[in-house]
Biopython code that builds the backbone (N, CA, C, O; Angstrom):
import numpy as np
from Bio.PDB.StructureBuilder import StructureBuilder

atoms = [
    (1, "MET", "N", (-0.517, 14.365, -42.308)),
    (1, "MET", "CA", (-0.773, 12.945, -42.455)),
    (1, "MET", "C", (0.535, 12.166, -42.375)),
    (1, "MET", "O", (0.601, 11.079, -41.801)),
    (2, "ARG", "N", (1.568, 12.750, -42.965)),
    (2, "ARG", "CA", (2.852, 12.076, -42.972)),
    (2, "ARG", "C", (3.426, 11.966, -41.562)),
    (2, "ARG", "O", (4.040, 10.955, -41.219)),
    (3, "ALA", "N", (3.230, 13.000, -40.742)),
    (3, "ALA", "CA", (3.740, 12.997, -39.376)),
    (3, "ALA", "C", (3.016, 11.944, -38.538)),
    (3, "ALA", "O", (3.616, 11.303, -37.675)),
    (4, "VAL", "N", (1.735, 11.776, -38.799)),
    (4, "VAL", "CA", (0.959, 10.784, -38.055)),
    (4, "VAL", "C", (1.428, 9.376, -38.392)),
    (4, "VAL", "O", (1.573, 8.541, -37.499)),
    (5, "SER", "N", (1.665, 9.106, -39.668)),
    (5, "SER", "CA", (2.105, 7.764, -40.067)),
    (5, "SER", "C", (3.525, 7.490, -39.567)),
    (5, "SER", "O", (3.839, 6.360, -39.193)),
    (6, "LYS", "N", (4.386, 8.512, -39.556)),
    (6, "LYS", "CA", (5.731, 8.319, -39.004)),
    (6, "LYS", "C", (5.666, 8.046, -37.506)),
    (6, "LYS", "O", (6.385, 7.189, -36.991)),
    (7, "GLY", "N", (4.802, 8.777, -36.811)),
    (7, "GLY", "CA", (4.641, 8.572, -35.373)),
    (7, "GLY", "C", (4.096, 7.183, -35.063)),
    (7, "GLY", "O", (4.531, 6.537, -34.110)),
    (8, "ALA", "N", (3.139, 6.727, -35.874)),
    (8, "ALA", "CA", (2.575, 5.401, -35.674)),
    (8, "ALA", "C", (3.616, 4.317, -35.963)),
    (8, "ALA", "O", (3.700, 3.327, -35.236)),
    (9, "ALA", "N", (4.399, 4.500, -37.012)),
    (9, "ALA", "CA", (5.432, 3.526, -37.343)),
    (9, "ALA", "C", (6.504, 3.486, -36.262)),
    (9, "ALA", "O", (6.969, 2.406, -35.896)),
    (10, "LEU", "N", (6.899, 4.633, -35.754)),
    (10, "LEU", "CA", (7.897, 4.698, -34.696)),
    (10, "LEU", "C", (7.369, 4.037, -33.420)),
    (10, "LEU", "O", (8.098, 3.314, -32.742)),
    (11, "SER", "N", (6.116, 4.287, -33.103)),
    (11, "SER", "CA", (5.508, 3.657, -31.924)),
    (11, "SER", "C", (5.463, 2.145, -32.082)),
    (11, "SER", "O", (5.718, 1.416, -31.123)),
    (12, "LEU", "N", (5.145, 1.671, -33.264)),
    (12, "LEU", "CA", (5.095, 0.235, -33.524)),
    (12, "LEU", "C", (6.474, -0.396, -33.386)),
    (12, "LEU", "O", (6.602, -1.487, -32.831)),
    (13, "VAL", "N", (7.503, 0.275, -33.883)),
    (13, "VAL", "CA", (8.867, -0.242, -33.771)),
    (13, "VAL", "C", (9.287, -0.308, -32.304)),
    (13, "VAL", "O", (9.889, -1.293, -31.877)),
    (14, "ILE", "N", (8.976, 0.721, -31.540)),
    (14, "ILE", "CA", (9.320, 0.727, -30.115)),
    (14, "ILE", "C", (8.567, -0.370, -29.377)),
    (14, "ILE", "O", (9.140, -1.043, -28.520)),
    (15, "LEU", "N", (7.292, -0.558, -29.697)),
    (15, "LEU", "CA", (6.487, -1.600, -29.066)),
    (15, "LEU", "C", (7.030, -2.985, -29.371)),
    (15, "LEU", "O", (7.114, -3.825, -28.475)),
    (16, "VAL", "N", (7.396, -3.234, -30.607)),
    (16, "VAL", "CA", (7.948, -4.532, -30.988)),
    (16, "VAL", "C", (9.293, -4.767, -30.296)),
    (16, "VAL", "O", (9.576, -5.877, -29.847)),
    (17, "ALA", "N", (10.109, -3.732, -30.213)),
    (17, "ALA", "CA", (11.415, -3.878, -29.567)),
    (17, "ALA", "C", (11.255, -4.139, -28.076)),
    (17, "ALA", "O", (12.009, -4.923, -27.500)),
    (18, "ALA", "N", (10.285, -3.493, -27.450)),
    (18, "ALA", "CA", (10.092, -3.672, -26.014)),
    (18, "ALA", "C", (9.489, -5.031, -25.688)),
    (18, "ALA", "O", (9.783, -5.604, -24.639)),
    (19, "CYS", "N", (8.661, -5.542, -26.561)),
    (19, "CYS", "CA", (7.961, -6.799, -26.287)),
    (19, "CYS", "C", (8.658, -8.025, -26.861)),
    (19, "CYS", "O", (8.190, -9.148, -26.670)),
    (20, "SER", "N", (9.764, -7.825, -27.556)),
    (20, "SER", "CA", (10.436, -8.981, -28.142)),
    (20, "SER", "C", (11.005, -9.862, -27.037)),
    (20, "SER", "O", (11.464, -9.366, -26.008)),
    (21, "LYS", "N", (10.970, -11.147, -27.256)),
    (21, "LYS", "CA", (11.456, -12.096, -26.254)),
    (21, "LYS", "C", (12.949, -12.313, -26.456)),
    (21, "LYS", "O", (13.403, -12.712, -27.528)),
    (22, "ARG", "N", (13.678, -12.044, -25.418)),
    (22, "ARG", "CA", (15.107, -12.317, -25.444)),
    (22, "ARG", "C", (15.407, -13.265, -24.308)),
    (22, "ARG", "O", (14.848, -13.148, -23.218)),
    (23, "GLN", "N", (16.280, -14.188, -24.568)),
    (23, "GLN", "CA", (16.684, -15.107, -23.518)),
    (23, "GLN", "C", (17.720, -14.406, -22.663)),
    (23, "GLN", "O", (18.827, -14.113, -23.114)),
    (24, "GLN", "N", (17.341, -14.138, -21.412)),
    (24, "GLN", "CA", (18.266, -13.496, -20.509)),
    (24, "GLN", "C", (18.755, -14.522, -19.508)),
    (24, "GLN", "O", (18.023, -15.418, -19.089)),
    (25, "GLU", "N", (20.003, -14.363, -19.141)),
    (25, "GLU", "CA", (20.563, -15.274, -18.152)),
    (25, "GLU", "C", (19.982, -14.932, -16.790)),
    (25, "GLU", "O", (19.835, -13.757, -16.452)),
    (26, "PRO", "N", (19.656, -15.942, -16.016)),
    (26, "PRO", "CA", (19.124, -15.645, -14.687)),
    (26, "PRO", "C", (20.182, -14.959, -13.831)),
    (26, "PRO", "O", (21.360, -15.314, -13.862)),
    (27, "VAL", "N", (19.741, -13.993, -13.085)),
    (27, "VAL", "CA", (20.648, -13.229, -12.235)),
    (27, "VAL", "C", (20.829, -13.986, -10.929)),
    (27, "VAL", "O", (19.852, -14.374, -10.288)),
    (28, "ALA", "N", (22.061, -14.191, -10.541)),
    (28, "ALA", "CA", (22.349, -14.905, -9.300)),
    (28, "ALA", "C", (22.132, -13.970, -8.115)),
    (28, "ALA", "O", (22.502, -12.797, -8.160)),
    (29, "LEU", "N", (21.531, -14.501, -7.061)),
    (29, "LEU", "CA", (21.301, -13.712, -5.855)),
    (29, "LEU", "C", (22.574, -13.668, -5.023)),
    (29, "LEU", "O", (23.295, -14.658, -4.906)),
    (30, "SER", "N", (22.831, -12.509, -4.453)),
    (30, "SER", "CA", (24.014, -12.394, -3.613)),
    (30, "SER", "C", (23.772, -13.118, -2.289)),
    (30, "SER", "O", (22.630, -13.388, -1.918)),
    (31, "ASP", "N", (24.847, -13.425, -1.592)),
    (31, "ASP", "CA", (24.738, -14.140, -0.323)),
    (31, "ASP", "C", (23.995, -13.314, 0.725)),
    (31, "ASP", "O", (23.229, -13.854, 1.523)),
    (32, "ASP", "N", (24.228, -12.002, 0.717)),
    (32, "ASP", "CA", (23.535, -11.137, 1.673)),
    (32, "ASP", "C", (22.025, -11.163, 1.443)),
    (32, "ASP", "O", (21.250, -11.224, 2.398)),
    (33, "LEU", "N", (21.607, -11.116, 0.173)),
    (33, "LEU", "CA", (20.196, -11.144, -0.141)),
    (33, "LEU", "C", (19.575, -12.476, 0.252)),
    (33, "LEU", "O", (18.456, -12.512, 0.764)),
    (34, "LYS", "N", (20.290, -13.566, 0.019)),
    (34, "LYS", "CA", (19.790, -14.881, 0.414)),
    (34, "LYS", "C", (19.615, -14.956, 1.925)),
    (34, "LYS", "O", (18.631, -15.511, 2.415)),
    (35, "LYS", "N", (20.571, -14.396, 2.661)),
    (35, "LYS", "CA", (20.492, -14.411, 4.121)),
    (35, "LYS", "C", (19.297, -13.586, 4.601)),
    (35, "LYS", "O", (18.575, -14.004, 5.506)),
    (36, "ASP", "N", (19.089, -12.410, 3.991)),
    (36, "ASP", "CA", (17.964, -11.558, 4.369)),
    (36, "ASP", "C", (16.625, -12.232, 4.069)),
    (36, "ASP", "O", (15.704, -12.179, 4.884)),
    (37, "LEU", "N", (16.520, -12.860, 2.910)),
    (37, "LEU", "CA", (15.285, -13.545, 2.552)),
    (37, "LEU", "C", (15.008, -14.716, 3.486)),
    (37, "LEU", "O", (13.857, -14.959, 3.848)),
    (38, "ALA", "N", (16.048, -15.442, 3.880)),
    (38, "ALA", "CA", (15.875, -16.552, 4.810)),
    (38, "ALA", "C", (15.428, -16.045, 6.176)),
    (38, "ALA", "O", (14.600, -16.680, 6.828)),
    (39, "THR", "N", (15.964, -14.913, 6.614)),
    (39, "THR", "CA", (15.578, -14.348, 7.907)),
    (39, "THR", "C", (14.123, -13.908, 7.896)),
    (39, "THR", "O", (13.394, -14.148, 8.859)),
    (40, "VAL", "N", (13.700, -13.271, 6.822)),
    (40, "VAL", "CA", (12.321, -12.792, 6.733)),
    (40, "VAL", "C", (11.356, -13.958, 6.640)),
    (40, "VAL", "O", (10.316, -13.940, 7.298)),
    (41, "SER", "N", (11.663, -14.964, 5.851)),
    (41, "SER", "CA", (10.739, -16.073, 5.671)),
    (41, "SER", "C", (10.648, -16.950, 6.907)),
    (41, "SER", "O", (9.625, -17.602, 7.116)),
    (42, "SER", "N", (11.689, -16.985, 7.734)),
    (42, "SER", "CA", (11.652, -17.808, 8.937)),
    (42, "SER", "C", (11.010, -17.083, 10.108)),
    (42, "SER", "O", (10.824, -17.675, 11.171)),
    (43, "GLY", "N", (10.669, -15.819, 9.932)),
    (43, "GLY", "CA", (10.051, -15.063, 11.016)),
    (43, "GLY", "C", (11.042, -14.747, 12.109)),
    (43, "GLY", "O", (10.719, -14.856, 13.292)),
    (44, "GLY", "N", (12.216, -14.367, 11.741)),
    (44, "GLY", "CA", (13.277, -14.068, 12.696)),
    (44, "GLY", "C", (12.942, -12.868, 13.559)),
    (44, "GLY", "O", (11.779, -12.656, 13.901)),
    (45, "ASP", "N", (13.927, -12.095, 13.910)),
    (45, "ASP", "CA", (13.719, -10.982, 14.817)),
    (45, "ASP", "C", (13.165, -9.739, 14.120)),
    (45, "ASP", "O", (12.994, -8.699, 14.757)),
    (46, "LEU", "N", (12.885, -9.837, 12.829)),
    (46, "LEU", "CA", (12.282, -8.713, 12.133)),
    (46, "LEU", "C", (10.792, -8.687, 12.441)),
    (46, "LEU", "O", (10.129, -9.722, 12.380)),
    (47, "ALA", "N", (10.274, -7.543, 12.764)),
    (47, "ALA", "CA", (8.862, -7.417, 13.108)),
    (47, "ALA", "C", (8.074, -7.002, 11.877)),
    (47, "ALA", "O", (8.483, -6.118, 11.124)),
    (48, "ILE", "N", (6.962, -7.641, 11.692)),
    (48, "ILE", "CA", (6.053, -7.272, 10.622)),
    (48, "ILE", "C", (5.231, -6.086, 11.131)),
    (48, "ILE", "O", (4.831, -6.057, 12.295)),
    (49, "ALA", "N", (4.987, -5.133, 10.276)),
    (49, "ALA", "CA", (4.332, -3.904, 10.707)),
    (49, "ALA", "C", (2.945, -4.163, 11.281)),
    (49, "ALA", "O", (2.568, -3.516, 12.258)),
    (50, "GLN", "N", (2.183, -5.072, 10.717)),
    (50, "GLN", "CA", (0.824, -5.292, 11.183)),
    (50, "GLN", "C", (0.810, -5.945, 12.557)),
    (50, "GLN", "O", (-0.094, -5.676, 13.348)),
    (51, "LYS", "N", (1.763, -6.777, 12.858)),
    (51, "LYS", "CA", (1.796, -7.431, 14.153)),
    (51, "LYS", "C", (2.228, -6.470, 15.247)),
    (51, "LYS", "O", (1.750, -6.560, 16.378)),
    (52, "SER", "N", (3.115, -5.565, 14.925)),
    (52, "SER", "CA", (3.653, -4.681, 15.947)),
    (52, "SER", "C", (2.907, -3.350, 16.016)),
    (52, "SER", "O", (3.314, -2.452, 16.754)),
    (53, "TYR", "N", (1.832, -3.214, 15.263)),
    (53, "TYR", "CA", (1.108, -1.945, 15.242)),
    (53, "TYR", "C", (0.361, -1.737, 16.555)),
    (53, "TYR", "O", (-0.362, -2.621, 17.015)),
    (54, "GLN", "N", (0.536, -0.584, 17.143)),
    (54, "GLN", "CA", (-0.217, -0.199, 18.330)),
    (54, "GLN", "C", (-0.808, 1.180, 18.066)),
    (54, "GLN", "O", (-0.105, 2.072, 17.592)),
    (55, "PRO", "N", (-2.079, 1.362, 18.365)),
    (55, "PRO", "CA", (-2.655, 2.682, 18.141)),
    (55, "PRO", "C", (-2.017, 3.724, 19.050)),
    (55, "PRO", "O", (-1.451, 3.384, 20.089)),
    (56, "MET", "N", (-2.106, 4.969, 18.668)),
    (56, "MET", "CA", (-1.506, 6.039, 19.440)),
    (56, "MET", "C", (-2.154, 6.096, 20.818)),
    (56, "MET", "O", (-3.378, 6.043, 20.937)),
    (57, "ARG", "N", (-1.344, 6.201, 21.841)),
    (57, "ARG", "CA", (-1.862, 6.217, 23.199)),
    (57, "ARG", "C", (-2.063, 7.633, 23.718)),
    (57, "ARG", "O", (-2.967, 7.878, 24.516)),
    (58, "PHE", "N", (-1.245, 8.549, 23.281)),
    (58, "PHE", "CA", (-1.276, 9.895, 23.827)),
    (58, "PHE", "C", (-1.713, 10.868, 22.751)),
    (58, "PHE", "O", (-1.148, 10.902, 21.657)),
    (59, "VAL", "N", (-2.714, 11.649, 23.071)),
    (59, "VAL", "CA", (-3.265, 12.608, 22.129)),
    (59, "VAL", "C", (-3.370, 13.943, 22.846)),
    (59, "VAL", "O", (-3.726, 13.995, 24.023)),
    (60, "SER", "N", (-3.063, 15.010, 22.145)),
    (60, "SER", "CA", (-3.154, 16.324, 22.768)),
    (60, "SER", "C", (-4.607, 16.673, 23.036)),
    (60, "SER", "O", (-5.513, 16.066, 22.465)),
    (61, "SER", "N", (-4.830, 17.647, 23.901)),
    (61, "SER", "CA", (-6.199, 18.012, 24.253)),
    (61, "SER", "C", (-6.953, 18.593, 23.068)),
    (61, "SER", "O", (-8.179, 18.493, 23.012)),
    (62, "ILE", "N", (-6.255, 19.190, 22.132)),
    (62, "ILE", "CA", (-6.914, 19.735, 20.948)),
    (62, "ILE", "C", (-7.401, 18.603, 20.050)),
    (62, "ILE", "O", (-8.474, 18.696, 19.454)),
    (63, "GLU", "N", (-6.617, 17.543, 19.956)),
    (63, "GLU", "CA", (-6.963, 16.442, 19.065)),
    (63, "GLU", "C", (-7.991, 15.495, 19.666)),
    (63, "GLU", "O", (-8.620, 14.730, 18.934)),
    (64, "GLN", "N", (-8.172, 15.527, 20.969)),
    (64, "GLN", "CA", (-9.132, 14.628, 21.590)),
    (64, "GLN", "C", (-10.546, 15.047, 21.240)),
    (64, "GLN", "O", (-10.874, 16.233, 21.220)),
    (65, "SER", "N", (-11.346, 14.089, 20.974)),
    (65, "SER", "CA", (-12.757, 14.380, 20.734)),
    (65, "SER", "C", (-13.525, 13.897, 21.957)),
    (65, "SER", "O", (-13.471, 12.722, 22.321)),
    (66, "ARG", "N", (-14.206, 14.782, 22.551)),
    (66, "ARG", "CA", (-14.973, 14.443, 23.744)),
    (66, "ARG", "C", (-16.357, 13.977, 23.306)),
    (66, "ARG", "O", (-16.999, 14.607, 22.465)),
    (67, "PRO", "N", (-16.806, 12.870, 23.883)),
    (67, "PRO", "CA", (-18.140, 12.413, 23.501)),
    (67, "PRO", "C", (-19.201, 13.368, 24.023)),
    (67, "PRO", "O", (-19.150, 13.825, 25.164)),
    (68, "ILE", "N", (-20.139, 13.648, 23.179)),
    (68, "ILE", "CA", (-21.219, 14.548, 23.553)),
    (68, "ILE", "C", (-22.246, 13.742, 24.328)),
    (68, "ILE", "O", (-22.635, 12.649, 23.915)),
    (69, "ALA", "N", (-22.682, 14.292, 25.454)),
    (69, "ALA", "CA", (-23.694, 13.602, 26.254)),
    (69, "ALA", "C", (-25.000, 13.595, 25.473)),
    (69, "ALA", "O", (-25.404, 14.619, 24.922)),
    (70, "PRO", "N", (-25.653, 12.452, 25.424)),
    (70, "PRO", "CA", (-26.909, 12.399, 24.669)),
    (70, "PRO", "C", (-27.978, 13.266, 25.335)),
    (70, "PRO", "O", (-28.052, 13.350, 26.561)),
    (71, "ALA", "N", (-28.779, 13.888, 24.530)),
    (71, "ALA", "CA", (-29.854, 14.738, 25.045)),
    (71, "ALA", "C", (-30.932, 13.860, 25.645)),
    (71, "ALA", "O", (-31.272, 12.810, 25.100)),
    (72, "LYS", "N", (-31.461, 14.298, 26.764)),
    (72, "LYS", "CA", (-32.522, 13.536, 27.423)),
    (72, "LYS", "C", (-33.839, 13.799, 26.709)),
    (72, "LYS", "O", (-34.128, 14.922, 26.296)),
    (73, "ARG", "N", (-34.607, 12.770, 26.577)),
    (73, "ARG", "CA", (-35.920, 12.909, 25.950)),
    (73, "ARG", "C", (-36.884, 13.518, 26.953)),
    (73, "ARG", "O", (-36.907, 13.139, 28.124)),
    (74, "PRO", "N", (-37.649, 14.432, 26.493)),
    (74, "PRO", "CA", (-38.656, 14.973, 27.412)),
    (74, "PRO", "C", (-39.717, 13.912, 27.688)),
    (74, "PRO", "O", (-40.177, 13.218, 26.781)),
    (75, "THR", "N", (-40.086, 13.807, 28.931)),
    (75, "THR", "CA", (-41.114, 12.816, 29.288)),
    (75, "THR", "C", (-42.472, 13.409, 29.000)),
    (75, "THR", "O", (-42.763, 14.544, 29.377)),
    (76, "THR", "N", (-43.269, 12.659, 28.352)),
    (76, "THR", "CA", (-44.615, 13.094, 28.038)),
    (76, "THR", "C", (-45.583, 12.267, 28.858)),
    (76, "THR", "O", (-45.447, 11.048, 28.961)),
    (77, "SER", "N", (-46.533, 12.922, 29.424)),
    (77, "SER", "CA", (-47.549, 12.204, 30.191)),
    (77, "SER", "C", (-48.743, 11.945, 29.289)),
    (77, "SER", "O", (-49.204, 12.825, 28.561)),
    (78, "HIS", "N", (-49.208, 10.769, 29.354)),
    (78, "HIS", "CA", (-50.342, 10.391, 28.519)),
    (78, "HIS", "C", (-51.624, 10.723, 29.272)),
    (78, "HIS", "O", (-51.903, 10.112, 30.304)),
    (79, "GLN", "N", (-52.381, 11.644, 28.795)),
    (79, "GLN", "CA", (-53.648, 11.999, 29.413)),
    (79, "GLN", "C", (-54.771, 11.611, 28.480)),
    (79, "GLN", "O", (-54.757, 11.922, 27.289)),
    (80, "ARG", "N", (-55.736, 10.932, 29.046)),
    (80, "ARG", "CA", (-56.866, 10.505, 28.211)),
    (80, "ARG", "C", (-58.124, 11.028, 28.747)),
    (80, "ARG", "O", (-59.188, 10.777, 28.181)),
]
sb = StructureBuilder()
sb.init_structure("model")
sb.init_model(0)
sb.init_chain("A")
sb.init_seg("    ")
for serial, (resi, resn, name, xyz) in enumerate(atoms, 1):
    if name == "N":
        sb.init_residue(resn, " ", resi, " ")
    sb.init_atom(name, np.array(xyz, "f"), 0.0, 1.0, " ", f" {name:<3s}", serial, name[0])
structure = sb.get_structure()
C-alpha cells in the first residue's frame, strides 16, 4: 500500500511539474529558416509531393496483372 501511495504521489508531482505554466522567451527564427519558409510559402522552385506525383510507368512482367477475358454466356434458345 505504501509503494502505491508513493508512486501516486511521485506521478502527481511529475504531472504538476510538467503542466506548470512558465513564461518562456520566444525563440527567434534564424535567417536561413525565414528564407526557407518564405520560399515554401511563395511556391518557389520546391515541388510539393502531391503535385509532382506520377504513377509508376514501368512494371516487370511478374508484377503486371493481365485482365482476365470475361467468360461468354452460353446462348439459350427459348423453345415453347
